[in-house]
C-alpha positions as CSV (number, residue, x, y, z in Angstrom):
1,M,52.9,-23.9,-1.6
2,T,51.1,-25.7,-4.5
3,T,48.8,-27.4,-2.0
4,A,47.8,-24.0,-0.4
5,I,47.1,-22.4,-3.7
6,D,45.1,-25.4,-4.9
7,A,43.1,-25.1,-1.6
8,M,42.5,-21.4,-2.2
9,V,41.4,-22.0,-5.7
10,N,38.9,-24.7,-4.5
11,I,37.5,-22.2,-1.9
12,L,37.0,-19.6,-4.5
13,V,35.4,-21.9,-6.9
14,Y,33.0,-23.2,-4.3
15,A,32.2,-19.7,-3.1
16,G,31.5,-18.7,-6.7
17,I,29.2,-21.6,-7.1
18,A,27.4,-20.8,-3.9
19,I,26.9,-17.1,-4.9
20,V,25.5,-18.2,-8.3
21,L,23.2,-20.7,-6.8
22,F,22.1,-18.1,-4.1
23,H,21.4,-15.6,-6.8
24,A,19.5,-18.0,-8.9
25,L,17.3,-18.9,-5.9
26,R,16.7,-15.2,-5.1
27,T,15.7,-14.6,-8.8
28,Y,13.4,-17.6,-8.8
29,L,11.7,-16.4,-5.6
30,A,11.4,-12.9,-6.9
31,R,9.8,-13.9,-10.3
32,K,7.6,-16.8,-9.1
33,V,3.8,-16.2,-9.2
34,W,2.8,-17.2,-5.8
35,P,-0.6,-18.9,-5.0
36,A,-3.3,-16.6,-3.6
37,Q,-4.7,-17.3,-0.1
38,P,-8.1,-15.6,-0.4
39,S,-10.1,-15.2,2.8
40,E,-12.8,-12.6,2.0
41,V,-16.3,-13.3,0.7
42,L,-17.2,-11.0,-2.3
43,S,-20.2,-9.0,-1.6
44,G,-20.4,-6.4,-4.4
45,D,-18.8,-5.8,-7.8
46,L,-15.2,-6.5,-8.8
47,F,-13.4,-5.1,-11.8
48,Q,-10.1,-5.7,-13.5
49,V,-8.4,-2.4,-14.6
50,G,-5.0,-3.2,-16.0
51,E,-3.0,-4.9,-13.4
52,H,-5.4,-3.7,-10.6
53,L,-8.6,-5.0,-9.1
54,V,-11.2,-2.4,-8.2
55,Y,-13.8,-3.4,-5.6
56,C,-17.2,-1.7,-5.0
57,P,-18.8,-3.2,-1.9
58,D,-22.6,-3.7,-1.8
59,R,-24.4,-0.7,-0.3
60,S,-27.9,-1.9,-0.4
61,H,-28.3,-1.9,3.4
62,L,-27.7,1.9,3.5
63,S,-29.8,4.9,2.5
64,Q,-29.2,5.3,-1.2
65,G,-29.7,9.1,-0.9
66,A,-26.8,9.4,1.4
67,V,-24.7,6.9,-0.5
68,N,-25.1,8.9,-3.7
69,Q,-23.8,12.1,-2.2
70,T,-20.3,10.9,-1.2
71,T,-17.7,8.5,-2.8
72,I,-14.7,7.4,-0.9
73,V,-12.0,5.9,-3.1
74,C,-9.4,3.9,-1.1
75,F,-5.8,2.8,-1.8
76,P,-4.0,0.4,0.5
77,G,-0.4,0.5,1.6
78,F,2.7,-1.6,0.8
79,L,2.0,-5.4,1.2
80,E,-1.7,-4.6,1.9
81,D,-4.8,-5.2,-0.2
82,I,-8.5,-4.4,-0.5
83,R,-9.4,-6.0,2.8
84,Y,-7.7,-3.2,4.8
85,F,-10.7,-0.9,4.2
86,I,-13.7,-3.2,4.1
87,A,-14.7,-3.4,7.8
88,L,-13.9,0.4,8.3
89,Y,-16.4,1.6,5.7
90,R,-19.0,-1.2,5.9
91,D,-21.7,1.0,7.5
92,V,-20.5,4.5,6.4
93,P,-23.2,6.0,4.1
94,A,-21.2,6.5,1.0
95,R,-20.2,4.8,-2.1
96,I,-16.9,2.9,-1.6
97,I,-14.4,2.2,-4.2
98,I,-11.3,0.2,-3.2
99,L,-8.3,-0.4,-5.5
100,N,-5.7,-3.1,-5.1
101,N,-2.0,-2.5,-5.6
102,G,-0.9,-3.4,-9.0
103,N,0.0,-7.1,-9.5
104,Y,-1.3,-8.1,-6.1
105,Q,-3.6,-11.1,-5.2
106,N,-7.3,-11.2,-5.5
107,P,-8.4,-11.6,-1.8
108,F,-11.9,-13.0,-2.6
109,S,-12.7,-16.6,-2.3
110,N,-15.8,-16.5,-4.4
111,A,-14.7,-14.2,-7.3
112,T,-14.8,-16.5,-10.2
113,A,-15.5,-13.8,-12.8
114,V,-14.1,-10.3,-12.9
115,A,-15.5,-7.6,-15.2
116,K,-13.2,-5.6,-17.5
117,P,-14.4,-2.1,-18.2
118,A,-14.1,-0.8,-21.7
119,W,-12.4,2.3,-20.4
120,S,-9.5,0.5,-19.0
121,T,-6.4,1.5,-21.0
122,S,-2.7,0.7,-21.1
123,N,-0.6,2.2,-18.3
124,P,2.5,4.2,-19.4
125,Y,4.3,3.8,-16.0
126,P,6.4,0.8,-14.8
127,L,4.4,-1.7,-12.8
128,G,5.1,-1.5,-9.2
129,T,5.7,2.2,-9.1
130,I,3.6,4.9,-7.3
131,A,3.1,6.6,-10.7
132,H,1.7,3.4,-12.2
133,D,-0.8,3.0,-9.4
134,A,-1.7,6.7,-9.5
135,F,-2.5,6.5,-13.1
136,C,-4.9,3.7,-12.5
137,L,-6.5,5.6,-9.6
138,N,-7.1,8.5,-12.0
139,L,-8.8,6.2,-14.5
140,V,-11.2,5.1,-11.7
141,L,-11.9,8.6,-10.7
142,D,-12.6,9.7,-14.3
143,N,-14.9,6.8,-15.0
144,M,-16.5,5.6,-11.6
145,T,-17.0,8.8,-9.5
146,H,-19.9,11.0,-10.0
147,S,-20.8,12.2,-6.5
148,E,-20.7,15.8,-5.4
149,R,-18.1,14.9,-2.7
150,V,-15.1,12.6,-3.5
151,V,-12.6,11.6,-0.8
152,L,-9.4,9.7,-1.6
153,H,-8.2,7.7,1.3
154,G,-4.6,6.4,1.0
155,H,-2.9,4.4,3.7
156,S,0.9,4.3,4.0
157,R,2.2,4.0,0.5
158,G,-1.4,4.5,-0.7
159,G,-1.0,8.1,0.6
160,A,1.8,8.6,-1.9
161,V,-0.4,7.1,-4.7
162,V,-3.1,9.7,-3.7
163,L,-0.6,12.6,-3.8
164,E,0.9,11.4,-7.2
165,A,-2.6,11.1,-8.6
166,G,-3.2,14.7,-7.7
167,N,0.1,15.6,-9.3
168,Q,-0.8,13.9,-12.5
169,Q,-4.3,15.4,-12.7
170,S,-4.3,18.6,-10.6
171,D,-7.5,20.0,-12.0
172,R,-9.4,16.9,-10.9
173,A,-7.6,16.8,-7.6
174,S,-8.8,20.5,-6.9
175,R,-12.4,19.0,-6.5
176,T,-11.5,16.1,-4.2
177,E,-10.3,15.6,-0.7
178,A,-7.2,13.7,0.3
179,L,-7.3,11.7,3.5
180,L,-3.7,10.6,4.2
181,E,-3.3,7.9,6.9
182,A,0.1,7.3,8.3
183,A,1.3,8.0,4.8
184,V,4.3,8.0,2.6
185,I,4.6,11.7,1.9
186,P,7.1,14.2,0.4
187,Q,10.4,14.4,2.5
188,G,9.3,11.6,4.7
189,R,11.5,8.7,6.0
190,L,11.3,5.1,7.1
191,V,11.4,4.7,10.9
192,N,14.9,4.5,12.4
193,N,16.5,5.4,9.1
194,G,15.4,2.1,7.7
195,E,16.6,3.3,4.2
196,R,20.2,2.4,5.3
197,L,19.2,-1.1,6.0
198,L,17.4,-1.6,2.6
199,Q,19.9,0.0,0.3
200,P,21.0,-2.0,-1.5
201,V,21.2,-5.3,0.4
202,G,17.8,-5.2,1.9
203,F,16.1,-4.8,-1.5
204,Y,18.1,-7.6,-2.9
205,L,17.1,-10.0,0.0
206,M,13.5,-9.0,0.1
207,P,12.2,-11.9,-1.9
208,I,14.0,-14.3,0.3
209,V,12.8,-12.6,3.5
210,L,9.1,-12.6,2.3
211,S,9.5,-16.2,1.2
212,V,10.6,-17.3,4.7
213,L,7.8,-15.2,6.4
214,R,5.3,-17.3,4.4
215,I,6.3,-20.5,6.1
216,L,6.9,-19.1,9.6
217,P,4.1,-19.6,12.3
218,E,1.7,-16.7,12.5
219,S,2.8,-15.9,16.0
220,M,6.4,-15.2,14.6
221,R,5.1,-12.9,11.9
222,L,3.2,-10.8,14.6
223,K,6.4,-10.2,16.6
224,S,7.0,-6.5,15.8
225,P,7.3,-3.2,17.8
226,M,4.4,-1.9,15.8
227,M,2.2,-4.5,17.4
228,W,2.1,-2.7,20.8
229,V,-1.4,-1.8,19.7
230,T,-3.2,-5.1,18.8
231,N,-6.6,-6.5,18.2
232,A,-8.0,-9.3,16.1
233,A,-8.4,-7.3,12.9
234,K,-4.9,-6.0,13.0
235,N,-3.4,-9.4,13.8
236,K,-5.2,-10.9,10.8
237,H,-3.9,-8.1,8.6
238,V,-0.3,-8.2,9.6
239,A,-0.1,-11.9,9.5
240,G,-1.3,-11.9,5.9
241,I,1.3,-9.4,4.7
242,P,3.7,-11.9,3.0
243,F,0.8,-13.4,0.9
244,T,-0.5,-10.2,-0.8
245,P,1.8,-9.7,-3.8
246,K,1.6,-12.1,-6.8
247,Q,5.4,-11.7,-7.3
248,Y,7.9,-10.5,-4.8
249,S,9.7,-8.6,-7.6
250,T,6.7,-6.2,-7.5
251,A,7.2,-5.8,-3.7
252,E,10.8,-5.0,-4.3
253,I,9.9,-2.3,-6.9
254,N,7.3,-1.0,-4.4
255,S,9.8,-0.5,-1.7
256,V,12.5,1.1,-3.9
257,D,10.0,3.6,-5.2
258,I,8.8,4.5,-1.7
259,I,12.2,5.8,-0.8
260,R,12.5,7.6,-4.2
261,F,9.1,9.3,-3.6
262,H,10.2,10.3,-0.1
263,S,13.3,12.1,-1.4
264,E,12.1,13.4,-4.8
265,S,8.4,14.5,-4.3
266,S,7.5,18.1,-3.4
267,P,5.3,19.3,-0.4
268,D,3.6,21.5,-3.1
269,N,1.6,18.4,-4.0
270,Y,-0.5,18.8,-0.8
271,A,-2.1,21.9,-2.2
272,N,-3.5,20.2,-5.3
273,F,-6.5,19.1,-3.3
274,K,-9.6,20.8,-2.1
275,R,-8.7,19.6,1.4
276,T,-5.8,17.6,2.6
277,T,-5.8,15.8,6.0
278,L,-2.9,13.8,7.5
279,F,-3.7,11.3,10.3
280,I,-0.6,10.4,12.3
281,G,-0.3,7.7,14.9
282,E,0.7,8.1,18.5
283,R,3.7,6.0,17.5
284,D,4.6,4.5,14.1
285,G,6.7,1.4,13.7
286,V,7.0,1.7,9.9
287,L,7.4,5.4,9.0
288,S,9.2,8.2,10.8
289,R,6.6,10.2,12.7
290,S,8.8,13.2,13.1
291,S,9.5,13.4,9.4
292,M,5.7,13.2,8.7
293,L,5.1,16.2,11.0
294,K,8.1,18.1,9.5
295,S,6.7,17.5,6.0
296,A,3.2,18.7,6.9
297,M,4.6,21.9,8.4
298,Q,6.0,22.8,5.0
299,S,2.5,23.3,3.6
300,P,-0.4,25.4,5.0
301,A,-2.7,23.2,3.0
302,V,-2.3,20.3,5.3
303,E,-4.5,19.6,8.4
304,V,-2.7,17.3,10.8
305,V,-4.7,15.0,13.1
306,E,-2.5,13.4,15.8
307,T,-4.2,10.3,17.2
308,Q,-3.8,8.5,20.5
309,G,-3.5,4.8,21.1
310,T,-2.4,4.2,17.5
311,D,0.6,3.0,15.5
312,H,0.8,2.6,11.7
313,F,-2.6,1.0,11.1
314,I,-5.0,3.6,12.4
315,S,-8.0,2.3,10.4
316,L,-7.6,-1.0,12.3
317,E,-6.5,0.3,15.7
318,R,-9.0,3.2,16.0
319,P,-11.5,3.0,13.1
320,D,-13.7,5.4,15.0
321,L,-11.2,8.3,14.4
322,I,-11.3,7.8,10.6
323,R,-15.1,7.5,10.6
324,A,-15.3,10.8,12.5
325,Y,-13.8,12.5,9.4
326,F,-17.1,11.9,7.6
327,S,-19.5,12.8,10.4
């Protein structure tokens, strides 16, 4: 009997040690500042606004008269960065401003000096939240946009950032357009009720999962149902997903807040804008397509564009459809 009890005690001790070590590893991977893997060559101006990078691509190859009439301000999705929009808008006659998610990597290999505008101010919202990023977006709108026409293009989580920016400054939003692409929107959901998988174990394991993805072969990272539509640009983007955040703790906060935004935000926010357009993929391997449609139906302010031959990354899969919005 004593031997059995001793064996059980030993098992419990070793199990406790294993749990403590696992948690310590998870905490280390979450808080670690990971090295950047920049791949884009800077051609334009780069600014540091709080925890965000703001990129203005060079437009000297375009008619300056046309460029000055329209400004397109872009916000990428979860685990994405500035590069998502660069090719899409390279030859569109407008001024382009692209923000990075807060506490995400600098994707430019030749950006040795980054300007810090005097109007950059402290952000009152927690880093990693949609509200934090929306506050920075509004700072950029207040200080860097002067065109008659201003369009806010948000992809996935970036769509929620656009809507929250409109909620924080509804007067300004009433003079701008919201282009929401496969977006995190009020009353939306993750595909296949992914919330159940993430809460709470998935959130806890996210730093470990992302760390493993970093070391897997690129071919493994591209094995996903959302890759039924594929091309070189999309492959490059998806393969780079684990490398975009500086810290995986930020990615964890991002994902928790996406689910909160889905459940707590109101469809009334669509009406804050002069025009609100929602692009939806033929399929969507990340967000629930049916919940997006149901959300849009709750507001007469939303114009829905259902696209073909597309999944979650419409700007990469069918860039012509997004560009047609501006023609």
